[in-house]
PDB file of the backbone (N, CA, C, O) and the ligand in Angstrom, with CONECT records:
HET     ZN  A 101       1
ATOM      1  N   MET A   1      95.952  67.005 101.774  1.00  0.00           N
ATOM      2  CA  MET A   1      96.402  66.978 103.118  1.00  0.00           C
ATOM      3  C   MET A   1      96.979  68.387 103.445  1.00  0.00           C
ATOM      4  O   MET A   1      97.739  68.969 102.671  1.00  0.00           O
ATOM      5  N   SER A   2      96.600  68.866 104.561  1.00  0.00           N
ATOM      6  CA  SER A   2      97.021  70.176 104.883  1.00  0.00           C
ATOM      7  C   SER A   2      98.372  70.139 105.671  1.00  0.00           C
ATOM      8  O   SER A   2      98.578  69.276 106.524  1.00  0.00           O
ATOM      9  N   ARG A   3      99.226  71.045 105.375  1.00  0.00           N
ATOM     10  CA  ARG A   3     100.536  71.044 106.059  1.00  0.00           C
ATOM     11  C   ARG A   3     100.563  72.280 106.879  1.00  0.00           C
ATOM     12  O   ARG A   3      99.864  73.235 106.540  1.00  0.00           O
ATOM     13  N   PRO A   4     101.354  72.337 107.986  1.00  0.00           N
ATOM     14  CA  PRO A   4     101.543  73.474 108.756  1.00  0.00           C
ATOM     15  C   PRO A   4     102.206  74.576 107.979  1.00  0.00           C
ATOM     16  O   PRO A   4     103.070  74.313 107.142  1.00  0.00           O
ATOM     17  N   ASN A   5     101.826  75.782 108.235  1.00  0.00           N
ATOM     18  CA  ASN A   5     102.491  76.983 107.550  1.00  0.00           C
ATOM     19  C   ASN A   5     103.977  76.966 107.977  1.00  0.00           C
ATOM     20  O   ASN A   5     104.347  76.876 109.148  1.00  0.00           O
ATOM     21  N   PRO A   6     104.784  77.062 106.907  1.00  0.00           N
ATOM     22  CA  PRO A   6     106.333  76.873 107.207  1.00  0.00           C
ATOM     23  C   PRO A   6     106.796  78.010 108.018  1.00  0.00           C
ATOM     24  O   PRO A   6     107.673  77.769 108.848  1.00  0.00           O
ATOM     25  N   THR A   7     106.343  79.228 107.909  1.00  0.00           N
ATOM     26  CA  THR A   7     106.784  80.320 108.777  1.00  0.00           C
ATOM     27  C   THR A   7     106.423  80.049 110.299  1.00  0.00           C
ATOM     28  O   THR A   7     107.191  80.290 111.230  1.00  0.00           O
ATOM     29  N   ALA A   8     105.196  79.535 110.419  1.00  0.00           N
ATOM     30  CA  ALA A   8     104.769  79.240 111.795  1.00  0.00           C
ATOM     31  C   ALA A   8     105.490  78.130 112.384  1.00  0.00           C
ATOM     32  O   ALA A   8     105.703  78.122 113.596  1.00  0.00           O
ATOM     33  N   ALA A   9     105.904  77.140 111.585  1.00  0.00           N
ATOM     34  CA  ALA A   9     106.639  76.006 111.985  1.00  0.00           C
ATOM     35  C   ALA A   9     108.072  76.365 112.395  1.00  0.00           C
ATOM     36  O   ALA A   9     108.612  75.865 113.382  1.00  0.00           O
ATOM     37  N   LEU A  10     108.638  77.223 111.619  1.00  0.00           N
ATOM     38  CA  LEU A  10     110.141  77.434 111.790  1.00  0.00           C
ATOM     39  C   LEU A  10     110.522  78.716 112.407  1.00  0.00           C
ATOM     40  O   LEU A  10     111.684  78.887 112.775  1.00  0.00           O
ATOM     41  N   ASN A  11     109.578  79.678 112.553  1.00  0.00           N
ATOM     42  CA  ASN A  11     109.895  80.937 113.257  1.00  0.00           C
ATOM     43  C   ASN A  11     110.340  80.619 114.637  1.00  0.00           C
ATOM     44  O   ASN A  11     109.700  79.816 115.316  1.00  0.00           O
ATOM     45  N   GLY A  12     111.424  81.218 115.092  1.00  0.00           N
ATOM     46  CA  GLY A  12     111.932  80.945 116.419  1.00  0.00           C
ATOM     47  C   GLY A  12     112.818  79.777 116.621  1.00  0.00           C
ATOM     48  O   GLY A  12     113.357  79.551 117.705  1.00  0.00           O
ATOM     49  N   SER A  13     112.974  78.985 115.498  1.00  0.00           N
ATOM     50  CA  SER A  13     113.797  77.802 115.607  1.00  0.00           C
ATOM     51  C   SER A  13     115.262  78.132 115.723  1.00  0.00           C
ATOM     52  O   SER A  13     115.737  79.184 115.295  1.00  0.00           O
ATOM     53  N   GLN A  14     115.973  77.166 116.333  1.00  0.00           N
ATOM     54  CA  GLN A  14     117.460  77.368 116.460  1.00  0.00           C
ATOM     55  C   GLN A  14     118.126  77.031 115.149  1.00  0.00           C
ATOM     56  O   GLN A  14     117.689  76.213 114.339  1.00  0.00           O
ATOM     57  N   THR A  15     119.276  77.775 115.018  1.00  0.00           N
ATOM     58  CA  THR A  15     119.927  77.644 113.620  1.00  0.00           C
ATOM     59  C   THR A  15     121.447  77.755 113.867  1.00  0.00           C
ATOM     60  O   THR A  15     121.865  78.301 114.888  1.00  0.00           O
ATOM     61  N   GLY A  16     122.230  77.268 112.989  1.00  0.00           N
ATOM     62  CA  GLY A  16     123.606  77.539 112.945  1.00  0.00           C
ATOM     63  C   GLY A  16     123.809  78.997 112.440  1.00  0.00           C
ATOM     64  O   GLY A  16     122.842  79.672 112.084  1.00  0.00           O
ATOM     65  N   ARG A  17     125.059  79.460 112.415  1.00  0.00           N
ATOM     66  CA  ARG A  17     125.284  80.880 112.026  1.00  0.00           C
ATOM     67  C   ARG A  17     126.302  80.881 110.893  1.00  0.00           C
ATOM     68  O   ARG A  17     126.933  81.923 110.718  1.00  0.00           O
ATOM     69  N   ILE A  18     126.521  79.904 110.156  1.00  0.00           N
ATOM     70  CA  ILE A  18     127.440  79.980 109.071  1.00  0.00           C
ATOM     71  C   ILE A  18     126.718  79.841 107.745  1.00  0.00           C
ATOM     72  O   ILE A  18     125.935  78.915 107.528  1.00  0.00           O
ATOM     73  N   CYS A  19     127.008  80.801 106.855  1.00  0.00           N
ATOM     74  CA  CYS A  19     126.344  80.703 105.469  1.00  0.00           C
ATOM     75  C   CYS A  19     126.777  79.492 104.834  1.00  0.00           C
ATOM     76  O   CYS A  19     127.969  79.185 104.842  1.00  0.00           O
ATOM     77  N   ASP A  20     125.819  78.709 104.230  1.00  0.00           N
ATOM     78  CA  ASP A  20     126.140  77.498 103.502  1.00  0.00           C
ATOM     79  C   ASP A  20     126.770  77.746 102.190  1.00  0.00           C
ATOM     80  O   ASP A  20     127.165  76.773 101.549  1.00  0.00           O
ATOM     81  N   ARG A  21     126.908  78.928 101.724  1.00  0.00           N
ATOM     82  CA  ARG A  21     127.418  79.148 100.412  1.00  0.00           C
ATOM     83  C   ARG A  21     128.856  79.727 100.554  1.00  0.00           C
ATOM     84  O   ARG A  21     129.770  79.231  99.894  1.00  0.00           O
ATOM     85  N   CYS A  22     129.080  80.801 101.431  1.00  0.00           N
ATOM     86  CA  CYS A  22     130.323  81.455 101.543  1.00  0.00           C
ATOM     87  C   CYS A  22     130.998  81.261 102.851  1.00  0.00           C
ATOM     88  O   CYS A  22     132.120  81.731 103.039  1.00  0.00           O
ATOM     89  N   ASN A  23     130.353  80.578 103.780  1.00  0.00           N
ATOM     90  CA  ASN A  23     130.986  80.250 105.090  1.00  0.00           C
ATOM     91  C   ASN A  23     131.153  81.468 105.970  1.00  0.00           C
ATOM     92  O   ASN A  23     131.775  81.378 107.028  1.00  0.00           O
ATOM     93  N   LYS A  24     130.620  82.594 105.565  1.00  0.00           N
ATOM     94  CA  LYS A  24     130.580  83.745 106.536  1.00  0.00           C
ATOM     95  C   LYS A  24     129.698  83.516 107.701  1.00  0.00           C
ATOM     96  O   LYS A  24     128.652  82.871 107.615  1.00  0.00           O
ATOM     97  N   HIS A  25     130.161  84.086 108.857  1.00  0.00           N
ATOM     98  CA  HIS A  25     129.370  84.062 110.017  1.00  0.00           C
ATOM     99  C   HIS A  25     128.358  85.145 109.966  1.00  0.00           C
ATOM    100  O   HIS A  25     128.712  86.301 109.737  1.00  0.00           O
ATOM    101  N   VAL A  26     127.058  84.817 110.177  1.00  0.00           N
ATOM    102  CA  VAL A  26     126.048  85.818 110.280  1.00  0.00           C
ATOM    103  C   VAL A  26     125.993  86.346 111.746  1.00  0.00           C
ATOM    104  O   VAL A  26     126.331  85.608 112.671  1.00  0.00           O
ATOM    105  N   ARG A  27     125.588  87.561 111.949  1.00  0.00           N
ATOM    106  CA  ARG A  27     125.585  88.147 113.328  1.00  0.00           C
ATOM    107  C   ARG A  27     124.175  88.466 113.654  1.00  0.00           C
ATOM    108  O   ARG A  27     123.329  88.620 112.773  1.00  0.00           O
ATOM    109  N   THR A  28     123.911  88.571 114.990  1.00  0.00           N
ATOM    110  CA  THR A  28     122.586  88.934 115.438  1.00  0.00           C
ATOM    111  C   THR A  28     122.102  90.222 114.792  1.00  0.00           C
ATOM    112  O   THR A  28     122.799  91.236 114.824  1.00  0.00           O
ATOM    113  N   GLY A  29     120.923  90.188 114.210  1.00  0.00           N
ATOM    114  CA  GLY A  29     120.348  91.293 113.511  1.00  0.00           C
ATOM    115  C   GLY A  29     120.600  91.280 111.948  1.00  0.00           C
ATOM    116  O   GLY A  29     120.104  92.124 111.202  1.00  0.00           O
ATOM    117  N   ASP A  30     121.406  90.258 111.522  1.00  0.00           N
ATOM    118  CA  ASP A  30     121.628  90.118 110.065  1.00  0.00           C
ATOM    119  C   ASP A  30     120.352  89.492 109.402  1.00  0.00           C
ATOM    120  O   ASP A  30     119.722  88.604 109.976  1.00  0.00           O
ATOM    121  N   PRO A  31     120.000  89.973 108.201  1.00  0.00           N
ATOM    122  CA  PRO A  31     118.986  89.254 107.455  1.00  0.00           C
ATOM    123  C   PRO A  31     119.588  87.987 106.870  1.00  0.00           C
ATOM    124  O   PRO A  31     120.741  87.986 106.439  1.00  0.00           O
ATOM    125  N   VAL A  32     118.780  86.861 106.852  1.00  0.00           N
ATOM    126  CA  VAL A  32     119.294  85.636 106.288  1.00  0.00           C
ATOM    127  C   VAL A  32     118.171  85.091 105.451  1.00  0.00           C
ATOM    128  O   VAL A  32     116.997  85.434 105.596  1.00  0.00           O
ATOM    129  N   THR A  33     118.633  84.159 104.504  1.00  0.00           N
ATOM    130  CA  THR A  33     117.588  83.368 103.777  1.00  0.00           C
ATOM    131  C   THR A  33     117.720  81.884 104.113  1.00  0.00           C
ATOM    132  O   THR A  33     118.814  81.354 104.308  1.00  0.00           O
ATOM    133  N   VAL A  34     116.597  81.266 104.169  1.00  0.00           N
ATOM    134  CA  VAL A  34     116.505  79.853 104.642  1.00  0.00           C
ATOM    135  C   VAL A  34     115.797  79.109 103.589  1.00  0.00           C
ATOM    136  O   VAL A  34     114.854  79.587 102.959  1.00  0.00           O
ATOM    137  N   TYR A  35     116.279  77.912 103.410  1.00  0.00           N
ATOM    138  CA  TYR A  35     115.617  76.961 102.482  1.00  0.00           C
ATOM    139  C   TYR A  35     115.159  75.624 103.323  1.00  0.00           C
ATOM    140  O   TYR A  35     115.942  74.963 104.006  1.00  0.00           O
ATOM    141  N   ALA A  36     113.916  75.367 103.177  1.00  0.00           N
ATOM    142  CA  ALA A  36     113.358  74.211 103.979  1.00  0.00           C
ATOM    143  C   ALA A  36     112.523  73.275 102.996  1.00  0.00           C
ATOM    144  O   ALA A  36     112.059  73.641 101.916  1.00  0.00           O
ATOM    145  N   THR A  37     112.419  72.080 103.522  1.00  0.00           N
ATOM    146  CA  THR A  37     111.657  71.087 102.771  1.00  0.00           C
ATOM    147  C   THR A  37     110.664  70.488 103.774  1.00  0.00           C
ATOM    148  O   THR A  37     110.973  70.363 104.959  1.00  0.00           O
ATOM    149  N   HIS A  38     109.476  70.122 103.296  1.00  0.00           N
ATOM    150  CA  HIS A  38     108.468  69.443 104.160  1.00  0.00           C
ATOM    151  C   HIS A  38     108.690  67.871 104.012  1.00  0.00           C
ATOM    152  O   HIS A  38     108.748  67.372 102.889  1.00  0.00           O
ATOM    153  N   TYR A  39     108.808  67.137 105.111  1.00  0.00           N
ATOM    154  CA  TYR A  39     108.875  65.704 105.083  1.00  0.00           C
ATOM    155  C   TYR A  39     107.626  65.226 105.897  1.00  0.00           C
ATOM    156  O   TYR A  39     107.292  65.723 106.973  1.00  0.00           O
ATOM    157  N   ASP A  40     106.998  64.243 105.289  1.00  0.00           N
ATOM    158  CA  ASP A  40     105.881  63.605 106.056  1.00  0.00           C
ATOM    159  C   ASP A  40     106.486  62.953 107.235  1.00  0.00           C
ATOM    160  O   ASP A  40     107.457  62.206 107.110  1.00  0.00           O
ATOM    161  N   GLY A  41     105.956  63.208 108.351  1.00  0.00           N
ATOM    162  CA  GLY A  41     106.433  62.686 109.685  1.00  0.00           C
ATOM    163  C   GLY A  41     107.383  63.583 110.436  1.00  0.00           C
ATOM    164  O   GLY A  41     107.429  63.551 111.665  1.00  0.00           O
ATOM    165  N   ASP A  42     108.156  64.398 109.701  1.00  0.00           N
ATOM    166  CA  ASP A  42     109.063  65.257 110.374  1.00  0.00           C
ATOM    167  C   ASP A  42     108.676  66.726 110.263  1.00  0.00           C
ATOM    168  O   ASP A  42     109.241  67.555 110.977  1.00  0.00           O
ATOM    169  N   GLY A  43     107.684  67.097 109.346  1.00  0.00           N
ATOM    170  CA  GLY A  43     107.356  68.397 109.075  1.00  0.00           C
ATOM    171  C   GLY A  43     108.329  69.189 108.409  1.00  0.00           C
ATOM    172  O   GLY A  43     109.106  68.634 107.631  1.00  0.00           O
ATOM    173  N   TRP A  44     108.392  70.473 108.620  1.00  0.00           N
ATOM    174  CA  TRP A  44     109.323  71.334 107.938  1.00  0.00           C
ATOM    175  C   TRP A  44     110.648  71.252 108.549  1.00  0.00           C
ATOM    176  O   TRP A  44     110.809  71.403 109.760  1.00  0.00           O
ATOM    177  N   VAL A  45     111.693  70.993 107.648  1.00  0.00           N
ATOM    178  CA  VAL A  45     113.071  70.816 108.141  1.00  0.00           C
ATOM    179  C   VAL A  45     113.954  71.890 107.354  1.00  0.00           C
ATOM    180  O   VAL A  45     113.943  71.976 106.127  1.00  0.00           O
ATOM    181  N   MET A  46     114.613  72.585 108.079  1.00  0.00           N
ATOM    182  CA  MET A  46     115.512  73.624 107.542  1.00  0.00           C
ATOM    183  C   MET A  46     116.740  73.000 106.982  1.00  0.00           C
ATOM    184  O   MET A  46     117.421  72.264 107.696  1.00  0.00           O
ATOM    185  N   ARG A  47     117.077  73.257 105.699  1.00  0.00           N
ATOM    186  CA  ARG A  47     118.197  72.538 105.162  1.00  0.00           C
ATOM    187  C   ARG A  47     119.296  73.496 104.726  1.00  0.00           C
ATOM    188  O   ARG A  47     120.419  73.014 104.580  1.00  0.00           O
ATOM    189  N   ARG A  48     119.115  74.772 104.502  1.00  0.00           N
ATOM    190  CA  ARG A  48     120.204  75.713 104.161  1.00  0.00           C
ATOM    191  C   ARG A  48     119.957  77.049 104.796  1.00  0.00           C
ATOM    192  O   ARG A  48     118.833  77.532 104.942  1.00  0.00           O
ATOM    193  N   LEU A  49     121.082  77.615 105.164  1.00  0.00           N
ATOM    194  CA  LEU A  49     121.091  78.990 105.635  1.00  0.00           C
ATOM    195  C   LEU A  49     122.021  79.861 104.789  1.00  0.00           C
ATOM    196  O   LEU A  49     123.170  79.495 104.541  1.00  0.00           O
ATOM    197  N   TRP A  50     121.542  80.956 104.370  1.00  0.00           N
ATOM    198  CA  TRP A  50     122.484  81.825 103.586  1.00  0.00           C
ATOM    199  C   TRP A  50     122.491  83.154 104.128  1.00  0.00           C
ATOM    200  O   TRP A  50     121.491  83.606 104.685  1.00  0.00           O
ATOM    201  N   CYS A  51     123.611  83.844 103.994  1.00  0.00           N
ATOM    202  CA  CYS A  51     123.736  85.315 104.440  1.00  0.00           C
ATOM    203  C   CYS A  51     123.036  86.116 103.328  1.00  0.00           C
ATOM    204  O   CYS A  51     122.561  85.616 102.308  1.00  0.00           O
ATOM    205  N   ASP A  52     123.030  87.437 103.657  1.00  0.00           N
ATOM    206  CA  ASP A  52     122.267  88.323 102.756  1.00  0.00           C
ATOM    207  C   ASP A  52     122.888  88.468 101.405  1.00  0.00           C
ATOM    208  O   ASP A  52     122.195  88.826 100.453  1.00  0.00           O
ATOM    209  N   ASP A  53     124.197  88.200 101.270  1.00  0.00           N
ATOM    210  CA  ASP A  53     124.854  88.338 100.005  1.00  0.00           C
ATOM    211  C   ASP A  53     124.599  87.058  99.148  1.00  0.00           C
ATOM    212  O   ASP A  53     124.703  87.106  97.922  1.00  0.00           O
ATOM    213  N   CYS A  54     124.287  85.985  99.767  1.00  0.00           N
ATOM    214  CA  CYS A  54     124.125  84.651  98.982  1.00  0.00           C
ATOM    215  C   CYS A  54     122.814  84.270  98.726  1.00  0.00           C
ATOM    216  O   CYS A  54     122.583  83.549  97.756  1.00  0.00           O
ATOM    217  N   GLY A  55     121.807  84.702  99.552  1.00  0.00           N
ATOM    218  CA  GLY A  55     120.447  84.181  99.401  1.00  0.00           C
ATOM    219  C   GLY A  55     119.767  84.311  98.190  1.00  0.00           C
ATOM    220  O   GLY A  55     119.837  85.369  97.565  1.00  0.00           O
ATOM    221  N   ASP A  56     119.082  83.310  97.763  1.00  0.00           N
ATOM    222  CA  ASP A  56     118.243  83.438  96.577  1.00  0.00           C
ATOM    223  C   ASP A  56     116.823  83.590  97.070  1.00  0.00           C
ATOM    224  O   ASP A  56     116.384  83.010  98.062  1.00  0.00           O
ATOM    225  N   SER A  57     116.078  84.492  96.228  1.00  0.00           N
ATOM    226  CA  SER A  57     114.733  84.700  96.677  1.00  0.00           C
ATOM    227  C   SER A  57     113.686  83.692  96.044  1.00  0.00           C
ATOM    228  O   SER A  57     112.492  83.702  96.344  1.00  0.00           O
ATOM    229  N   THR A  58     114.241  82.856  95.172  1.00  0.00           N
ATOM    230  CA  THR A  58     113.392  81.825  94.568  1.00  0.00           C
ATOM    231  C   THR A  58     114.000  80.457  94.776  1.00  0.00           C
ATOM    232  O   THR A  58     115.184  80.327  95.086  1.00  0.00           O
ATOM    233  N   ILE A  59     113.130  79.380  94.591  1.00  0.00           N
ATOM    234  CA  ILE A  59     113.662  78.065  94.866  1.00  0.00           C
ATOM    235  C   ILE A  59     114.648  77.682  93.766  1.00  0.00           C
ATOM    236  O   ILE A  59     115.620  76.976  94.036  1.00  0.00           O
ATOM    237  N   GLY A  60     114.417  78.132  92.533  1.00  0.00           N
ATOM    238  CA  GLY A  60     115.360  77.673  91.499  1.00  0.00           C
ATOM    239  C   GLY A  60     114.989  76.286  91.037  1.00  0.00           C
ATOM    240  O   GLY A  60     113.826  76.026  90.729  1.00  0.00           O
ATOM    241  N   THR A  61     115.921  75.423  90.987  1.00  0.00           N
ATOM    242  CA  THR A  61     115.602  74.074  90.522  1.00  0.00           C
ATOM    243  C   THR A  61     114.847  73.253  91.521  1.00  0.00           C
ATOM    244  O   THR A  61     115.377  72.840  92.552  1.00  0.00           O
ATOM    245  N   GLU A  62     113.531  73.011  91.181  1.00  0.00           N
ATOM    246  CA  GLU A  62     112.770  72.303  92.189  1.00  0.00           C
ATOM    247  C   GLU A  62     112.992  70.810  92.287  1.00  0.00           C
ATOM    248  O   GLU A  62     113.301  70.146  91.298  1.00  0.00           O
ATOM    249  N   THR A  63     112.832  70.291  93.488  1.00  0.00           N
ATOM    250  CA  THR A  63     112.934  68.798  93.723  1.00  0.00           C
ATOM    251  C   THR A  63     111.598  68.233  93.298  1.00  0.00           C
ATOM    252  O   THR A  63     110.560  68.745  93.717  1.00  0.00           O
ATOM    253  N   ASP A  64     111.588  67.196  92.481  1.00  0.00           N
ATOM    254  CA  ASP A  64     110.382  66.611  92.027  1.00  0.00           C
ATOM    255  C   ASP A  64     109.472  66.173  93.193  1.00  0.00           C
ATOM    256  O   ASP A  64     109.872  65.427  94.087  1.00  0.00           O
ATOM    257  N   GLY A  65     108.240  66.673  93.132  1.00  0.00           N
ATOM    258  CA  GLY A  65     107.271  66.220  94.193  1.00  0.00           C
ATOM    259  C   GLY A  65     107.472  66.742  95.561  1.00  0.00           C
ATOM    260  O   GLY A  65     106.648  66.447  96.426  1.00  0.00           O
ATOM    261  N   ALA A  66     108.539  67.528  95.853  1.00  0.00           N
ATOM    262  CA  ALA A  66     108.754  68.013  97.129  1.00  0.00           C
ATOM    263  C   ALA A  66     108.091  69.305  97.429  1.00  0.00           C
ATOM    264  O   ALA A  66     107.950  70.122  96.519  1.00  0.00           O
ATOM    265  N   ASP A  67     107.661  69.563  98.659  1.00  0.00           N
ATOM    266  CA  ASP A  67     107.131  70.858  98.989  1.00  0.00           C
ATOM    267  C   ASP A  67     108.270  71.657  99.620  1.00  0.00           C
ATOM    268  O   ASP A  67     108.724  71.337 100.719  1.00  0.00           O
ATOM    269  N   GLU A  68     108.695  72.619  98.976  1.00  0.00           N
ATOM    270  CA  GLU A  68     109.891  73.405  99.350  1.00  0.00           C
ATOM    271  C   GLU A  68     109.596  74.844  99.558  1.00  0.00           C
ATOM    272  O   GLU A  68     108.686  75.369  98.917  1.00  0.00           O
ATOM    273  N   VAL A  69     110.329  75.541 100.441  1.00  0.00           N
ATOM    274  CA  VAL A  69     110.064  76.986 100.626  1.00  0.00           C
ATOM    275  C   VAL A  69     111.411  77.655 100.696  1.00  0.00           C
ATOM    276  O   VAL A  69     112.403  77.025 101.061  1.00  0.00           O
ATOM    277  N   VAL A  70     111.458  78.947 100.345  1.00  0.00           N
ATOM    278  CA  VAL A  70     112.457  79.856 100.630  1.00  0.00           C
ATOM    279  C   VAL A  70     111.884  80.866 101.508  1.00  0.00           C
ATOM    280  O   VAL A  70     110.791  81.370 101.250  1.00  0.00           O
ATOM    281  N   LEU A  71     112.634  81.217 102.635  1.00  0.00           N
ATOM    282  CA  LEU A  71     112.152  82.129 103.621  1.00  0.00           C
ATOM    283  C   LEU A  71     113.175  83.147 103.909  1.00  0.00           C
ATOM    284  O   LEU A  71     114.378  82.912 103.797  1.00  0.00           O
ATOM    285  N   GLU A  72     112.691  84.280 104.280  1.00  0.00           N
ATOM    286  CA  GLU A  72     113.490  85.392 104.742  1.00  0.00           C
ATOM    287  C   GLU A  72     113.338  85.519 106.195  1.00  0.00           C
ATOM    288  O   GLU A  72     112.212  85.487 106.690  1.00  0.00           O
ATOM    289  N   ALA A  73     114.440  85.666 106.947  1.00  0.00           N
ATOM    290  CA  ALA A  73     114.325  85.858 108.434  1.00  0.00           C
ATOM    291  C   ALA A  73     115.431  86.699 108.848  1.00  0.00           C
ATOM    292  O   ALA A  73     116.271  87.144 108.066  1.00  0.00           O
ATOM    293  N   VAL A  74     115.407  86.924 110.200  1.00  0.00           N
ATOM    294  CA  VAL A  74     116.562  87.658 110.836  1.00  0.00           C
ATOM    295  C   VAL A  74     117.194  86.745 111.800  1.00  0.00           C
ATOM    296  O   VAL A  74     116.526  86.087 112.597  1.00  0.00           O
ATOM    297  N   TYR A  75     118.525  86.698 111.731  1.00  0.00           N
ATOM    298  CA  TYR A  75     119.204  85.812 112.720  1.00  0.00           C
ATOM    299  C   TYR A  75     119.434  86.599 113.997  1.00  0.00           C
ATOM    300  O   TYR A  75     120.002  87.691 114.017  1.00  0.00           O
ATOM    301  N   TRP A  76     118.930  85.938 115.115  1.00  0.00           N
ATOM    302  CA  TRP A  76     119.044  86.557 116.467  1.00  0.00           C
ATOM    303  C   TRP A  76     119.426  85.616 117.560  1.00  0.00           C
ATOM    304  O   TRP A  76     118.631  84.807 118.039  1.00  0.00           O
ATOM    305  N   SER A  77     120.571  85.734 117.910  1.00  0.00           N
ATOM    306  CA  SER A  77     121.194  84.933 119.071  1.00  0.00           C
ATOM    307  C   SER A  77     120.866  83.455 118.831  1.00  0.00           C
ATOM    308  O   SER A  77     120.287  82.802 119.700  1.00  0.00           O
ATOM    309  N   GLY A  78     121.210  82.958 117.729  1.00  0.00           N
ATOM    310  CA  GLY A  78     121.015  81.555 117.525  1.00  0.00           C
ATOM    311  C   GLY A  78     119.680  81.124 117.068  1.00  0.00           C
ATOM    312  O   GLY A  78     119.465  79.930 116.862  1.00  0.00           O
ATOM    313  N   ARG A  79     118.753  82.040 116.893  1.00  0.00           N
ATOM    314  CA  ARG A  79     117.327  81.687 116.425  1.00  0.00           C
ATOM    315  C   ARG A  79     116.979  82.489 115.186  1.00  0.00           C
ATOM    316  O   ARG A  79     117.675  83.434 114.817  1.00  0.00           O
ATOM    317  N   LEU A  80     115.923  82.103 114.576  1.00  0.00           N
ATOM    318  CA  LEU A  80     115.441  82.699 113.459  1.00  0.00           C
ATOM    319  C   LEU A  80     114.068  83.438 113.777  1.00  0.00           C
ATOM    320  O   LEU A  80     113.101  82.819 114.221  1.00  0.00           O
ATOM    321  N   VAL A  81     114.048  84.733 113.535  1.00  0.00           N
ATOM    322  CA  VAL A  81     112.847  85.540 113.952  1.00  0.00           C
ATOM    323  C   VAL A  81     112.295  86.261 112.673  1.00  0.00           C
ATOM    324  O   VAL A  81     112.956  86.266 111.635  1.00  0.00           O
ATOM    325  N   GLY A  82     111.162  86.825 112.762  1.00  0.00           N
ATOM    326  CA  GLY A  82     110.577  87.705 111.729  1.00  0.00           C
ATOM    327  C   GLY A  82     110.541  87.049 110.304  1.00  0.00           C
ATOM    328  O   GLY A  82     110.796  87.653 109.262  1.00  0.00           O
ATOM    329  N   MET A  83     110.205  85.796 110.399  1.00  0.00           N
ATOM    330  CA  MET A  83     110.138  85.038 109.106  1.00  0.00           C
ATOM    331  C   MET A  83     109.059  85.273 108.136  1.00  0.00           C
ATOM    332  O   MET A  83     107.891  85.316 108.524  1.00  0.00           O
ATOM    333  N   THR A  84     109.379  85.431 106.875  1.00  0.00           N
ATOM    334  CA  THR A  84     108.308  85.519 105.875  1.00  0.00           C
ATOM    335  C   THR A  84     108.676  84.602 104.678  1.00  0.00           C
ATOM    336  O   THR A  84     109.849  84.360 104.393  1.00  0.00           O
ATOM    337  N   THR A  85     107.622  84.106 103.994  1.00  0.00           N
ATOM    338  CA  THR A  85     107.882  83.239 102.923  1.00  0.00           C
ATOM    339  C   THR A  85     108.079  83.995 101.646  1.00  0.00           C
ATOM    340  O   THR A  85     107.254  84.859 101.348  1.00  0.00           O
ATOM    341  N   THR A  86     109.087  83.749 100.874  1.00  0.00           N
ATOM    342  CA  THR A  86     109.277  84.446  99.540  1.00  0.00           C
ATOM    343  C   THR A  86     109.078  83.609  98.387  1.00  0.00           C
ATOM    344  O   THR A  86     108.876  84.133  97.292  1.00  0.00           O
ATOM    345  N   ASP A  87     109.118  82.229  98.538  1.00  0.00           N
ATOM    346  CA  ASP A  87     108.789  81.328  97.473  1.00  0.00           C
ATOM    347  C   ASP A  87     108.463  79.973  97.977  1.00  0.00           C
ATOM    348  O   ASP A  87     109.047  79.476  98.939  1.00  0.00           O
ATOM    349  N   ARG A  88     107.481  79.357  97.284  1.00  0.00           N
ATOM    350  CA  ARG A  88     107.085  78.007  97.720  1.00  0.00           C
ATOM    351  C   ARG A  88     106.701  77.216  96.495  1.00  0.00           C
ATOM    352  O   ARG A  88     105.991  77.707  95.617  1.00  0.00           O
ATOM    353  N   SER A  89     107.175  75.987  96.443  1.00  0.00           N
ATOM    354  CA  SER A  89     106.924  75.128  95.214  1.00  0.00           C
ATOM    355  C   SER A  89     105.506  74.641  95.096  1.00  0.00           C
ATOM    356  O   SER A  89     105.027  74.385  93.991  1.00  0.00           O
ATOM    357  N   TRP A  90     104.799  74.503  96.253  1.00  0.00           N
ATOM    358  CA  TRP A  90     103.426  74.049  96.231  1.00  0.00           C
ATOM    359  C   TRP A  90     102.589  75.244  96.489  1.00  0.00           C
ATOM    360  O   TRP A  90     102.947  76.026  97.370  1.00  0.00           O
ATOM    361  N   PRO A  91     101.419  75.482  95.753  1.00  0.00           N
ATOM    362  CA  PRO A  91     100.606  76.601  95.929  1.00  0.00           C
ATOM    363  C   PRO A  91      99.884  76.542  97.303  1.00  0.00           C
ATOM    364  O   PRO A  91      99.120  77.446  97.638  1.00  0.00           O
TER     365      PRO A  91
HETATM  366 ZN    ZN A 101     127.053  83.875 102.152  1.00  0.00          ZN2+
END
């Protein structure tokens, strides 16, 4: 089954501005790291936002059977732009 490309699906999406690890507020122009999971029916869902100090470039402990990605993006006025994939659990 083919899934939409996560960067195409999430680029430009609205996001909160508080790092999920250190609670720092990110500002427009700051690089951020995003973690997302694909759900059948819902598509790609963003689940974590990390500031530049906290972001991991790899998934780390994978969730069994889940299609997960780590993405780098820039926070811009409540949206995520310039997104690139840095790690994905499914090839
Ligand atoms: Zn942080």
